[in-house]
C-alpha positions as CSV (number, residue, x, y, z in Angstrom):
1,X,113.2,266.8,-9.6
2,X,112.7,264.2,-6.7
3,X,115.5,265.6,-5.0
4,X,114.1,268.8,-4.9
5,X,110.9,268.0,-4.3
6,X,112.0,266.2,-1.2
7,X,114.1,269.4,-0.2
8,X,111.4,272.0,-0.4
9,X,110.6,273.6,3.2
10,X,106.7,274.1,3.4
11,X,104.8,277.2,3.9
12,X,103.0,276.9,7.8
13,X,99.9,277.0,5.9
14,X,100.4,274.3,3.3
15,X,98.6,271.0,4.9
16,X,96.3,272.6,7.0
17,X,92.4,272.3,8.0
18,X,90.6,268.7,7.9
19,X,88.8,266.7,5.9
20,X,86.0,263.9,6.5
21,X,83.5,261.8,4.3
22,X,79.3,263.3,4.6
23,X,76.4,262.7,3.2
24,X,75.6,264.3,0.0
25,X,72.6,265.9,1.5
26,X,74.2,266.6,5.0
27,X,74.1,270.6,5.7
28,X,78.0,272.0,5.0
29,X,78.0,273.4,8.4
30,X,77.5,270.2,10.4
31,X,80.2,268.7,11.7
32,X,81.1,264.5,10.7
33,X,78.6,262.4,10.9
34,X,78.5,258.4,10.8
35,X,80.8,256.7,8.3
36,X,79.8,256.4,4.9
37,X,78.8,252.9,3.6
38,X,81.7,250.8,1.7
39,X,81.8,249.9,-1.8
40,X,82.2,247.0,-3.7
41,X,84.9,246.7,-6.0
42,X,84.7,248.1,-9.7
43,X,81.5,249.3,-8.7
44,X,80.5,253.2,-9.5
45,X,79.5,255.7,-6.4
46,X,79.0,259.0,-5.1
47,X,81.5,260.2,-2.5
48,X,81.3,263.1,-0.5
49,X,84.5,264.6,1.0
50,X,83.9,267.7,2.7
51,X,87.1,270.1,3.6
52,X,87.6,272.5,6.7
53,X,90.0,275.7,6.2
54,X,93.6,275.6,8.8
55,X,93.6,278.0,11.3
56,X,96.2,280.0,8.9
57,X,93.9,280.0,6.1
58,X,94.7,279.7,2.1
59,X,96.0,282.8,-0.1
60,X,94.5,283.9,-2.8
61,X,96.9,282.1,-5.4
62,X,97.0,278.9,-3.5
63,X,94.6,275.8,-3.8
64,X,93.0,272.5,-2.6
65,X,93.6,269.2,-3.8
66,X,91.8,266.2,-4.3
67,X,93.9,263.3,-5.0
68,X,92.3,260.1,-5.6
69,X,94.3,256.9,-5.9
70,X,96.1,256.9,-9.3
71,X,96.3,253.1,-9.2
72,X,93.9,250.2,-10.2
73,X,90.5,252.0,-11.6
74,X,89.5,255.0,-9.5
75,X,87.9,257.6,-12.2
76,X,89.4,260.7,-12.6
77,X,87.7,263.5,-10.6
78,X,86.7,266.1,-13.4
79,X,84.3,269.2,-13.5
80,X,83.7,269.4,-17.4
81,X,81.2,266.5,-18.5
82,X,78.3,265.7,-16.2
83,X,77.5,262.5,-18.2
84,X,81.1,261.4,-17.4
85,X,82.3,259.4,-15.2
86,X,83.7,261.0,-12.0
87,X,82.1,264.1,-12.5
88,X,82.7,266.8,-9.4
89,X,80.3,269.2,-8.0
90,X,81.6,272.3,-5.8
91,X,80.3,273.6,-3.1
92,X,81.2,276.4,-0.8
93,X,80.0,277.5,2.6
94,X,79.8,281.5,1.9
95,X,78.8,282.6,-1.7
96,X,82.0,285.0,-2.2
97,X,84.2,282.0,-1.9
98,X,86.0,281.7,-5.2
99,X,87.4,278.6,-6.6
100,X,88.2,277.9,-10.2
101,X,88.3,274.0,-10.5
102,X,90.6,271.7,-13.2
103,X,92.1,268.5,-13.6
104,X,95.5,268.7,-13.4
105,X,96.5,265.2,-14.1
106,X,95.5,261.8,-13.6
107,X,93.2,261.5,-10.4
108,X,94.0,264.6,-9.5
109,X,91.6,267.8,-8.8
110,X,92.8,271.2,-8.3
111,X,90.7,273.9,-6.8
112,X,92.7,277.1,-6.8
113,X,91.5,280.4,-4.7
114,X,91.0,283.1,-7.0
115,X,88.9,285.4,-5.0
116,X,89.4,286.7,-1.7
117,X,91.5,284.5,0.2
118,X,90.0,281.5,2.2
119,X,89.7,282.3,6.0
120,X,89.7,279.6,9.0
121,X,86.9,277.6,9.2
122,X,85.4,278.2,5.8
123,X,84.1,274.8,4.1
124,X,84.2,272.7,0.6
125,X,82.3,270.1,-0.7
126,X,83.1,268.2,-3.1
127,X,80.6,265.2,-4.3
128,X,82.9,263.0,-6.1
129,X,80.5,260.8,-8.9
130,X,78.0,263.7,-8.7
131,X,77.1,262.7,-12.4
132,X,74.9,260.3,-14.0
133,X,77.7,257.6,-13.9
134,X,78.9,258.1,-11.0
135,X,82.6,257.9,-10.2
136,X,84.3,253.9,-10.4
137,X,86.2,252.3,-7.2
138,X,89.4,250.6,-7.1
139,X,88.9,247.2,-8.7
140,X,90.7,245.5,-5.8
141,X,89.4,245.0,-2.1
142,X,91.0,247.3,0.4
143,X,90.6,248.8,2.9
144,X,90.6,252.5,3.5
145,X,91.3,253.5,-0.1
146,X,92.5,257.3,0.5
147,X,91.0,260.6,-1.3
148,X,93.7,262.1,-0.2
149,X,93.4,265.9,0.4
150,X,96.6,268.6,-0.2
151,X,96.8,272.5,0.5
152,X,99.0,274.8,-0.9
153,X,98.0,277.3,1.6
154,X,100.3,280.3,0.7
155,X,100.1,279.8,-3.4
156,X,104.4,278.7,-4.3
157,X,103.0,275.8,-5.7
158,X,104.5,273.7,-3.0
159,X,101.6,271.2,-1.2
160,X,101.5,269.2,1.5
161,X,98.7,266.1,2.3
162,X,96.5,265.9,5.3
163,X,98.0,262.6,6.6
164,X,94.3,261.9,8.0
165,X,92.8,262.3,4.6
166,X,89.7,260.3,5.1
167,X,89.3,256.4,3.2
168,X,86.6,254.2,2.3
169,X,86.3,250.8,2.5
170,X,86.2,248.8,-1.2
171,X,84.7,245.5,-0.9
172,X,85.2,242.2,-2.8
173,X,83.1,241.6,-5.6
174,X,81.3,238.4,-5.9
175,X,82.5,234.6,-5.8
176,X,84.0,233.8,-9.1
177,X,87.1,231.4,-8.5
178,X,88.5,228.6,-6.2
179,X,91.9,228.2,-5.3
180,X,93.2,224.7,-4.0
181,X,96.8,225.2,-2.4
182,X,98.9,222.4,-1.6
183,X,102.8,222.9,-0.1
184,X,104.9,221.3,-3.0
185,X,106.7,218.7,-0.8
186,X,105.7,216.8,2.0
187,X,107.6,213.7,4.3
188,X,105.4,210.7,4.3
189,X,103.1,210.6,8.0
190,X,104.0,214.8,8.3
191,X,101.1,217.0,9.0
192,X,100.7,219.8,6.2
193,X,98.3,222.4,5.1
194,X,95.7,222.3,2.9
195,X,94.3,226.2,2.0
196,X,91.1,226.5,0.0
197,X,89.8,230.5,-0.9
198,X,87.2,231.7,-2.8
199,X,88.0,234.9,-4.9
200,X,86.6,237.3,-6.8
201,X,87.1,237.8,-10.5
202,X,90.3,239.6,-9.9
203,X,91.9,237.5,-7.1
204,X,90.4,239.6,-4.1
205,X,89.7,237.7,-0.9
206,X,86.8,238.7,1.7
207,X,84.6,237.8,-0.5
208,X,80.7,237.0,0.9
209,X,79.9,233.7,0.5
210,X,79.1,230.2,2.0
211,X,78.4,226.9,1.6
212,X,80.7,223.8,1.4
213,X,83.8,223.0,-0.5
214,X,84.2,219.3,-1.5
215,X,87.1,217.4,-2.3
216,X,86.9,214.7,-5.0
217,X,88.0,211.0,-4.9
218,X,90.7,212.0,-2.3
219,X,94.3,209.5,-3.4
220,X,94.7,206.3,-1.0
221,X,96.5,207.1,2.1
222,X,95.9,211.2,2.0
223,X,94.1,211.6,5.3
224,X,92.0,214.9,5.1
225,X,88.2,215.7,5.8
226,X,85.9,215.2,2.8
227,X,84.6,218.9,3.0
228,X,84.6,222.3,4.7
229,X,82.2,224.3,5.6
230,X,82.9,228.1,4.9
231,X,80.9,229.9,7.4
232,X,79.8,233.9,7.2
233,X,83.3,234.3,9.5
234,X,85.4,232.9,6.9
235,X,85.6,235.5,4.3
236,X,85.4,232.7,2.0
237,X,89.0,230.8,3.0
238,X,89.9,228.3,5.5
239,X,92.6,225.9,6.2
240,X,92.8,222.2,6.7
241,X,95.4,219.8,8.3
242,X,96.3,216.9,6.2
243,X,98.7,213.3,6.5
244,X,99.8,211.4,3.4
245,X,101.4,208.2,4.2
246,X,102.5,207.0,1.1
247,X,105.0,208.6,-1.0
248,X,103.6,210.1,-4.9
249,X,102.0,212.9,-6.3
250,X,99.1,214.4,-5.0
251,X,96.6,216.7,-7.1
252,X,93.2,217.6,-5.4
253,X,90.4,218.5,-7.1
254,X,87.5,220.5,-5.5
255,X,84.4,222.2,-5.7
256,X,83.0,225.3,-3.9
257,X,79.7,227.7,-3.7
258,X,78.0,228.4,-6.3
259,X,79.4,225.3,-8.9
260,X,83.2,226.8,-8.5
261,X,85.6,224.1,-9.4
262,X,89.5,224.3,-8.7
263,X,92.7,222.1,-9.4
264,X,95.5,221.8,-6.8
265,X,99.0,222.8,-7.4
266,X,100.8,219.0,-7.6
267,X,102.1,217.9,-4.0
268,X,105.1,215.3,-3.8
269,X,105.0,212.9,-1.2
270,X,108.6,212.1,-0.8
271,X,110.9,211.4,2.1
272,X,114.1,212.5,0.2
273,X,115.0,215.7,-1.8
274,X,114.8,219.3,-0.9
275,X,111.9,221.0,0.6
276,X,110.1,223.9,-1.0
277,X,109.3,226.8,0.3
278,X,107.4,229.4,-1.8
279,X,108.1,233.1,-1.4
280,X,107.0,236.2,-3.0
281,X,109.9,238.6,-2.0
282,X,108.5,241.9,-3.6
283,X,105.1,243.7,-3.3
284,X,103.6,247.0,-2.3
285,X,100.4,248.0,-0.2
286,X,98.9,251.6,0.3
287,X,101.5,252.6,1.7
288,X,103.0,253.4,-1.6
289,X,101.7,252.8,-4.8
290,X,99.6,249.6,-3.9
291,X,96.3,248.5,-2.8
292,X,95.3,247.4,1.1
293,X,96.8,248.1,4.2
294,X,100.1,246.1,5.6
295,X,98.1,243.8,7.7
296,X,95.9,242.7,4.9
297,X,98.7,242.4,2.8
298,X,100.7,239.8,5.3
299,X,97.0,238.1,6.1
300,X,96.4,237.7,2.1
301,X,100.3,236.2,1.6
302,X,99.4,233.5,4.8
303,X,95.9,232.5,4.5
304,X,94.8,232.6,1.1
305,X,98.1,232.2,-1.3
306,X,99.5,230.0,1.4
307,X,102.8,231.4,1.2
308,X,105.9,230.4,3.5
309,X,107.8,233.2,2.9
310,X,106.3,237.1,1.9
311,X,108.2,240.7,2.4
312,X,106.3,243.6,2.0
313,X,108.7,246.3,0.0
314,X,106.8,249.7,-0.6
315,X,108.8,252.0,-2.3
316,X,111.6,254.5,-0.5
317,X,110.4,257.9,-1.8
318,X,107.2,257.0,-4.1
319,X,104.2,257.3,-2.3
320,X,102.0,259.3,-0.3
321,X,103.4,260.2,1.8
322,X,106.7,258.9,1.1
323,X,107.9,256.2,3.4
324,X,111.2,257.9,3.7
325,X,110.0,260.8,5.4
326,X,107.0,259.3,7.4
327,X,108.8,256.7,10.5
328,X,105.3,256.1,11.8
329,X,104.5,254.2,8.1
330,X,108.2,252.3,8.3
331,X,107.3,251.5,12.0
332,X,103.5,250.1,10.9
333,X,105.5,247.5,8.5
334,X,107.9,246.6,11.2
335,X,105.0,246.4,13.6
336,X,103.1,243.8,10.8
337,X,106.6,241.8,10.1
338,X,107.1,241.5,13.9
339,X,103.1,240.7,14.2
340,X,102.9,238.0,11.5
341,X,106.4,236.0,11.9
342,X,106.1,232.8,13.2
343,X,109.6,230.6,12.7
344,X,108.6,227.5,11.2
345,X,105.5,228.0,9.9
346,X,105.4,231.7,8.4
347,X,109.0,233.7,7.5
348,X,108.0,237.8,7.3
349,X,111.1,239.9,6.2
350,X,111.6,243.2,6.6
351,X,112.2,245.4,2.7
352,X,111.9,248.4,1.4
353,X,112.1,249.4,-2.6
354,X,115.5,251.0,-2.8
355,X,113.8,253.3,-6.6
356,X,116.7,254.5,-8.3
357,X,115.2,256.4,-11.5
358,X,118.9,256.7,-12.5
359,X,120.3,253.0,-11.7
360,X,117.1,250.6,-11.7
361,X,115.4,249.3,-8.8
362,X,116.1,247.2,-6.2
363,X,114.8,245.8,-2.9
364,X,116.2,245.8,0.3
365,X,115.3,243.0,2.4
366,X,116.2,242.6,6.3
367,X,116.6,239.6,7.8
368,X,115.7,240.4,11.0
369,X,113.3,243.1,13.0
370,X,115.5,246.3,12.4
371,X,116.6,248.1,9.2
372,X,116.6,251.6,7.4
373,X,114.8,253.0,4.6
374,X,118.2,254.1,2.9
375,X,116.4,256.6,0.0
376,X,117.6,256.6,-3.2
377,X,116.8,260.2,-3.6
378,X,119.4,260.4,-1.0
379,X,122.7,261.9,-2.2
380,X,123.9,259.8,0.2
381,X,122.9,256.4,-0.9
382,X,121.8,257.6,-4.5
383,X,124.2,254.4,-6.4
384,X,124.2,250.9,-5.4
385,X,127.8,251.0,-4.0
386,X,126.4,253.6,-1.5
387,X,123.7,251.3,-0.5
388,X,125.7,248.6,0.0
389,X,128.6,250.2,1.8
390,X,125.3,251.5,3.9
391,X,124.3,247.4,4.5
392,X,127.6,246.6,5.4
393,X,127.5,244.6,8.8
394,X,123.2,243.5,7.9
395,X,121.8,240.3,7.4
396,X,120.3,242.1,4.5
397,X,120.0,241.2,0.3
398,X,119.4,243.3,-2.4
399,X,117.1,242.4,-5.3
400,X,117.4,244.1,-9.0
401,X,113.6,243.2,-10.5
402,X,112.1,244.3,-14.1
403,X,115.9,244.6,-14.7
404,X,115.9,244.4,-18.8
405,X,113.3,246.8,-19.3
406,X,110.1,248.6,-18.0
407,X,109.5,250.7,-15.8
408,X,113.4,251.4,-15.5
409,X,116.3,249.1,-16.4
410,X,119.1,248.3,-14.4
411,X,122.5,249.7,-14.7
412,X,124.2,246.6,-15.1
413,X,127.8,248.6,-15.6
414,X,127.7,248.6,-11.4
415,X,128.5,245.2,-11.0
416,X,126.2,243.1,-8.7
417,X,127.7,243.3,-5.3
418,X,128.5,239.3,-4.1
419,X,127.4,239.5,-1.0
420,X,124.5,241.1,-1.1
421,X,123.2,240.4,-4.5
422,X,123.7,236.8,-5.3
423,X,120.0,236.8,-6.9
424,X,118.2,238.1,-9.0
425,X,114.2,238.4,-9.8
426,X,114.0,237.4,-13.5
427,X,110.1,237.6,-13.5
428,X,107.6,239.5,-12.0
429,X,103.9,241.4,-13.3
430,X,106.1,243.3,-15.3
431,X,107.2,240.3,-17.6
432,X,110.5,238.4,-17.6
433,X,113.9,239.8,-17.7
434,X,116.2,236.1,-18.6
435,X,116.2,237.1,-22.2
436,X,114.7,238.2,-25.4
437,X,113.7,234.1,-26.1
438,X,112.1,234.0,-23.2
439,X,108.3,233.4,-22.3
440,X,106.6,237.0,-21.8
441,X,109.2,239.2,-22.0
442,X,108.9,242.2,-20.3
443,X,108.0,245.6,-22.0
444,X,110.3,247.8,-23.6
445,X,113.4,245.6,-23.4
446,X,116.7,247.0,-23.4
447,X,118.8,244.9,-25.9
448,X,122.1,243.9,-23.6
449,X,120.6,243.9,-20.6
450,X,118.7,240.9,-20.0
451,X,120.0,238.7,-16.9
452,X,121.3,236.3,-19.6
453,X,123.5,239.0,-20.7
454,X,124.9,239.7,-17.7
455,X,125.7,235.8,-16.9
456,X,127.7,236.2,-20.1
457,X,129.9,238.8,-18.8
458,X,130.6,236.6,-15.8
459,X,128.1,237.7,-13.3
460,X,126.9,234.5,-11.2
461,X,123.1,234.9,-10.3
462,X,120.7,232.5,-8.7
463,X,117.1,233.2,-10.2
464,X,114.1,234.0,-8.2
465,X,110.7,235.3,-9.1
466,X,108.4,237.4,-7.3
467,X,104.9,239.6,-7.8
468,X,105.8,242.7,-7.4
469,X,102.1,242.9,-7.1
470,X,100.2,246.5,-6.2
471,X,97.0,244.7,-5.9
472,X,97.2,243.5,-2.5
473,X,97.2,240.1,-3.8
474,X,101.0,238.4,-3.0
475,X,101.9,235.2,-3.8
476,X,99.1,235.2,-6.5
477,X,99.6,237.8,-8.9
478,X,99.3,235.9,-12.1
479,X,95.3,236.2,-11.1
480,X,94.9,239.6,-12.5
481,X,97.5,239.9,-15.0
482,X,99.3,237.8,-17.4
483,X,102.5,237.3,-15.6
484,X,103.6,236.8,-11.9
485,X,106.0,235.8,-9.8
486,X,107.0,233.3,-7.2
487,X,111.0,232.5,-5.8
488,X,111.1,228.8,-4.9
489,X,113.5,228.6,-1.8
490,X,115.2,225.2,-1.5
491,X,115.1,224.8,2.5
492,X,114.4,222.2,4.8
493,X,113.5,224.7,8.0
494,X,111.6,228.0,7.5
495,X,113.5,230.2,9.6
496,X,114.7,233.4,8.2
497,X,118.5,232.3,9.1
498,X,117.7,229.2,6.9
499,X,116.0,231.2,4.1
500,X,118.8,233.9,3.8
501,X,121.2,230.5,3.5
502,X,119.8,229.3,1.1
503,X,119.5,232.6,-1.2
504,X,123.2,233.1,-0.7
505,X,124.0,229.6,-1.7
506,X,121.3,229.8,-4.9
507,X,119.5,227.5,-4.1
508,X,116.3,228.8,-5.7
509,X,114.0,229.1,-8.7
510,X,112.1,231.2,-10.2
511,X,108.4,230.8,-11.7
512,X,105.9,233.4,-13.0
513,X,103.1,232.0,-10.9
514,X,102.5,228.3,-11.2
515,X,103.9,226.1,-8.2
516,X,105.9,223.7,-11.1
517,X,108.1,221.3,-9.1
518,X,111.5,222.0,-10.6
519,X,114.6,219.9,-9.7
520,X,118.0,220.0,-11.4
521,X,121.4,218.3,-11.2
522,X,124.8,218.4,-12.9
523,X,125.9,215.0,-11.4
524,X,126.0,215.6,-7.6
525,X,125.6,219.3,-8.3
526,X,122.2,221.0,-7.7
527,X,121.0,224.0,-9.0
528,X,123.1,227.3,-8.0
529,X,126.2,225.7,-7.2
530,X,129.8,226.4,-8.5
531,X,131.7,223.2,-9.9
532,X,135.6,223.1,-10.8
533,X,136.5,221.7,-13.8
534,X,140.0,220.8,-14.6
535,X,142.2,222.1,-17.6
536,X,140.1,220.3,-20.0
537,X,136.7,220.7,-19.5
538,X,134.0,218.5,-17.5
539,X,131.7,216.3,-19.0
540,X,128.3,214.6,-16.3
541,X,124.8,214.0,-16.5
542,X,122.3,216.4,-15.9
543,X,119.3,215.3,-14.0
544,X,116.2,217.2,-14.8
545,X,112.6,216.8,-12.7
546,X,109.6,218.4,-13.8
547,X,105.8,218.0,-12.0
548,X,104.1,220.7,-13.6
549,X,100.8,222.7,-12.9
550,X,99.5,222.6,-16.5
551,X,100.5,220.4,-19.4
552,X,103.9,220.8,-20.5
553,X,105.2,222.5,-23.9
554,X,108.9,222.3,-23.9
555,X,111.9,221.8,-21.4
556,X,114.6,224.1,-22.8
557,X,118.6,223.8,-21.8
558,X,120.3,226.9,-21.7
559,X,124.3,226.8,-21.8
560,X,126.1,229.9,-21.6
561,X,123.8,232.1,-23.6
562,X,122.4,229.6,-25.9
563,X,119.5,227.3,-26.4
564,X,121.6,224.0,-26.9
565,X,118.9,221.6,-26.6
566,X,114.7,221.6,-26.7
567,X,112.5,218.9,-25.9
568,X,109.0,219.2,-27.1
569,X,107.0,217.8,-24.7
570,X,103.2,216.3,-25.2
571,X,101.2,217.6,-22.9
572,X,102.5,215.5,-20.3
573,X,102.6,216.9,-16.7
574,X,105.4,214.8,-15.4
575,X,108.8,214.5,-17.0
576,X,112.2,213.2,-15.7
577,X,115.0,213.7,-17.9
578,X,119.0,212.5,-18.3
579,X,120.9,214.5,-20.6
580,X,125.0,213.9,-21.0
581,X,126.6,217.4,-21.3
582,X,130.0,217.4,-22.8
583,X,133.0,219.7,-22.3
584,X,132.3,221.9,-20.2
585,X,134.6,224.9,-19.1
586,X,136.0,227.2,-17.1
587,X,133.5,230.7,-16.8
588,X,130.5,228.4,-18.4
589,X,126.8,228.3,-16.8
590,X,123.8,225.8,-17.5
591,X,120.6,226.3,-16.5
592,X,117.1,224.7,-17.3
593,X,113.7,226.1,-18.4
594,X,110.5,224.8,-18.1
595,X,107.3,226.1,-20.1
596,X,103.9,224.7,-20.1
597,X,101.1,225.2,-22.8
598,X,99.3,227.8,-20.8
599,X,102.5,230.1,-20.4
600,X,103.4,229.2,-17.2
601,X,107.2,229.0,-17.0
602,X,110.2,227.8,-14.8
603,X,114.1,228.9,-14.3
604,X,116.3,226.6,-12.4
605,X,119.5,228.6,-11.1
606,X,122.3,228.4,-13.2
607,X,125.2,225.6,-12.2
608,X,128.3,227.6,-13.1
609,X,131.7,226.0,-13.9
610,X,135.0,227.6,-12.7
């Protein structure tokens, strides 16, 4: 069906005309005036969209469509119930213009031309939210939330969108939470960043707030201002430089405007051990089925979520308009990737989501500024094997995600390419695809299709999490849902080359949102290693160190498909374990799962035996 739709040739009248937002009291014959005011996230308003018929007119049987974003809370436009949300009034510029209005689908209103054909220059006005309840806006803040207008000019059932359809800014709600974010690892004496952000109830940035954020009882040896002033221009966030002189674990408590309080994630100050870079390698903007602009996506990742590595992965063919057929949108993503990339501080990756409804979804990441969108709808790239063939010779990786279940499970009968797919995303906003006994199991799970089942078939994967965010909040997707996802990348340097090397070596682990510090090793072999065993097997000590964000519930040891040990933890925040693991044979694997009392979790990449 998608391929058939992509192959349709629009009539010259399809997508004709122009549209704009206007004052509901303005003369319908008047040209566009001043820009309308913004609306606050989750609040109701009235939105008047004017449309002018294009030079080729609209035939009888043709239609004008109003498509409000079908994501994140916009009311559905409807003409039946004035006392219900989304009620829409229709006006025409000439009395003999006849239109039949009906709601076809979620957030989709059609105005079918039932009388004479519409002529060039004639106008239609749709007042969305004309009833007593108005129309509810997106519950997340975003710039230029679009009221998409499409036109079927000849009545053949094929419509094209006006690419300059009007939009309105959705503002953040009132200040409701304070976030304080530290890096997870710092070396004694080095400068690091502390990020504070005042957000609305669902995690949107840009709240209107002023005042001070005050840090209580700074630990000895930490050089950090005791307070930071948030001005009007700050948008509620700020970044401070700090230095820790002494080894140890630092947790900051802060108080913000309006009585808001926050506890930071833990920071381990240590001269040894791998550095942890936090990444979110999977998320969406309004260029496909998400919220907000590409620019604001990267800005939130850097200035609010304080990530080290970020990728925007809008869908190849799932959007208005599809990314694969809109070079200017792909170029906009590339432009923002280049703009925000600062080696040594903030690593941006070019990417998109290969959205196969047959083989499952994968996101593709390029580790340079170049790359193409290979659409899963294109017969040349419709299977993973074709995708990997197209990527040959490129510094690129692919990541299967939500692989065990909804919205579509991965077809694991096609073995993952060991070069392009050394790691897999096991947790996101959709839940966990690790195993049936995992915390927060993904919905619509398919038995036998979990990542642990794939490991049991001999595939060697490292584990990452990522948000698959659609709310414009990369790195903090869990703020508005029961699960999120982050990739912990063990890399001393913040460059694309070093991040790619760490991913290929499986020096990574996954969390469902919290920045848990996790270290594991089997003897001298860190997570992700491949260990050679003699014929009789290998016995070595497993080392596990956990510094949690919230009190711990348990630590599970998974060996070759089974939970072989589960240590109950009485609410501790920091735990170090040493366990003897006996007789590991070739073909076995071993990994650790950490679960907090609040449901937060982390999964180490497996150690494999050959």
